[in-house]
N, C-alpha and C positions, 0 to 999 in steps of 0.2 A: 503494500500500500504506500510505500514511500516513493519519492522521486528518485530518479537514477536507475541503474541497471539491476538493482537487487531483486526487482520483481520479475525479471525475465524467467520464463519457465513456469511461473505460477498460472493457474487456471482459475477463471472467475465464472461462477454460475449465478443465475438470477432467479429470484422468486418474489412474488408480491409479499410485502410485509403484513403482519397480522391485522393491522388496522385497515389498511387498504383492501385486504382480502375480505374482511367482514363487511366493509362498506359497499363493495361491488357485487357480492353474492346476495341472492334473494332467498328468503324462506318460502315455504310452500304457500303462505298467505300473500306473497307478493311484496312483503316489507323487506327492507334491507336487513341482513343478518346482524348488523351492528346494533339494531334495536333490541336484541335479545342477548343479555349478558351471558347466559348459559351457552348460547350458540357461539358467541365471540370467544369464550374460553375454549370450547371444544375445537373450533377452527384453528385457533392459535396452537393448541397442543398437537393437532394433526399436522399442521404446517411444520412445526418444529421437528417432529418425528420424521416426516417424509423428507425434508431437506437434509437432515442429519444422515439418514441412510444413503441418500443420493450422493452427498458429498463424500462420505466414507468410501463408497463404491468407486467413485471417480479417482479419489486419492490412491486407492489400492491398484486400480487398473493403470493409472498414468504414472504412479510413483513420483508424485510432485505435490506441491502445496495447492490446495483448493480453497478459494475464498468465496463466500456466499454474499451476494449483493441483495439486500432486501429493498425492494422498491416501495416507497411510501408517498406517492404523489398527493394523496388526499389526507395525509396525517393532520396537517394544520387545520383543514376544513372540518375534520371530524372532532378535533379538540375544541374548535370554536363554535360548534353547533350550526355550521353552514350547509350541511348536507340536506338535500330535499327528501321529503317523504313521499308516500304514495299519493297523498292529497295534502292540501294545506291544513287539514284537520288532523293529520298524522305526522307531526314534526319529528325529526330525528334529533334527540337530545344530545348535547355534547358528551363525548366520552371523557371519563375522569382521567386527569393527568396521571395519577398514581397507577391506575389500571393500565394505561398506555405504557408506562415505564415497565411495569411488571411483564406485560406481554412481549415487549421488545426484548427485555432481558432474558426471558425464557427461550426465545428463538436464538439469541446470541449464545447462550449457554449450551444449547443443543448442538451447536456446531463448534464447540470448544473455543469460542471467542473469535474464530476466523470469519468475521463478518463485517460488512459495512452497510450503511444506510444511504440510499440514493433518492433524491427527489429532483424533479424539474420544475417544481412549483416555485412561485415567487416568494413564498413565505416558508419559514422553517421554525418550528417551536424549539428554539435553542434551550429554553429553560427545561424542557422535558429531556432533551438529549443530554444535557449536562448531568441530569440525575440518573441517567441510564448507564449501563456498562459498555455501550457502543464506543468503540475505539476509533472509528473512521466514518466520515460523512462525505458524500459526493454531492456537489451542488453545481448549478448553472451560474457561473461567475457573473454573467451579464445581468442577472436578476437581483444581485445583492444591493439593497439600499443601505442607508446608514444603520438601521436597526439590525439588518442581516449581517453587516460587517462587524458590528459590535458583538453579536452572538458568535460569529465565526472566530473572532479574535479571542474571546473567552474560552471557546472550545479548544483552540490550538494552544492557548496559554496553559491549559490544564494538562498538557502533555500528549494530546491526541492528534490524530491525522485528519486533514481535510484534502479531498481530491477536487481540484478546481476544473470545472468544465469550461474550457476556454476555446474549444473548437466547435464550430457550428455543425449541425446534423446534416445539412445540405451543402454542397460544394460552393464556396464563396468565390467571387471574382473580384480581384485576383486572389489566387491561393496564397495564404500566409506562408511566410518563411519559418524555418525552425526558430530563428532568433526572435521573430515577432511573437510566436507562441510562448516561448520562455519569458519574454518581456511582459506579456499579458498576465502571467501568473505572478511575476515579480512585482507588478504594479499593485496587486491586491495586498501582498504582505508589506510592501513599502508604505501603502496608505495606512495600514494598521500600526506602523511604527516598529515592526519586527526586524531583527537583524537578518541579513540575507542567509545566514546559516540555517534559519528555520525552513527556508525553501528546500534545502537538501534533506533535512531531517524529518519534517512533518507535513510536507505538501506534495501531492501528486498531481498529475495532469491527465485530463481525459476529454473526450467530446462532451458537450453540454448535456446531451441526453442520449437515448438509444439510437443505434444506427440501423435498425431493422428496415426502415423505409428508405434508407439512403442508397444511391447507386453503388454497386459493388466497388467501382473504381474509387469513389470518394471514401467509402468505408475503409478500404485498405490504406488510402493515403492519410486519412485522419488518424488512424491507429499508429501509422509509421511516424507522423509528425509529433504525436504525443510522446512516443517513446524517445525519439531523437531529442526533443526539447527537454525531456526529463534527464537525458544523458548530459546535455549541456549544463543544466542546473547542477547535476551531481559533480561535474568536473570543476566548475568554478562559478558559483552563484554571484560572486562579486563582480564578475566581468559582464554580466547581463546589462544591456543598455535599454 
């Protein structure tokens, strides 16, 4: 999860996080599963078990480190009570912060801590993430406002890792250089007042969001740019302009 070449050879698998999973699945009565706390806990337990088995099998077959990315695009909306119900008369009440922390921690524990949380949403509940055992968070750097930067700074300052999405999911024109990608990540930590060494130790680089819909040519190029920029950062973060 760090910048640089240490992550070469590691494999990442993705799964919806427990909150997003419960928010997007429907019960037999048509309501979101997140409206039933029993269903929420059951889904989270099943998710944790299934992902743990899948990760262990991949690690055995590939003989390498396997990291699980839990995607939580609706986490902030679920905590704030902004999810819509079946009708206006059936509101989806906010999920409790403490419960969210518990569910996330259970999923992380199931994969022995080899997990990161990802979201492409403009908001991220940093107060919840600070209370959790999650050691790495992946965000779209272009969506970070002042509050987001403050939360990110506190998260990194607590000794954890942030993966900055500084590459678009569709091919930009012109295509950025490796140096420009590295500089985009450095601009975030510079704005927070962190020493450049933090870039090497606790910052990763990635596309802003998933590349499933991206043309294969750009998907390959984006991954290569991210890795090469991480190598530049690992070699000499002070030299980035």
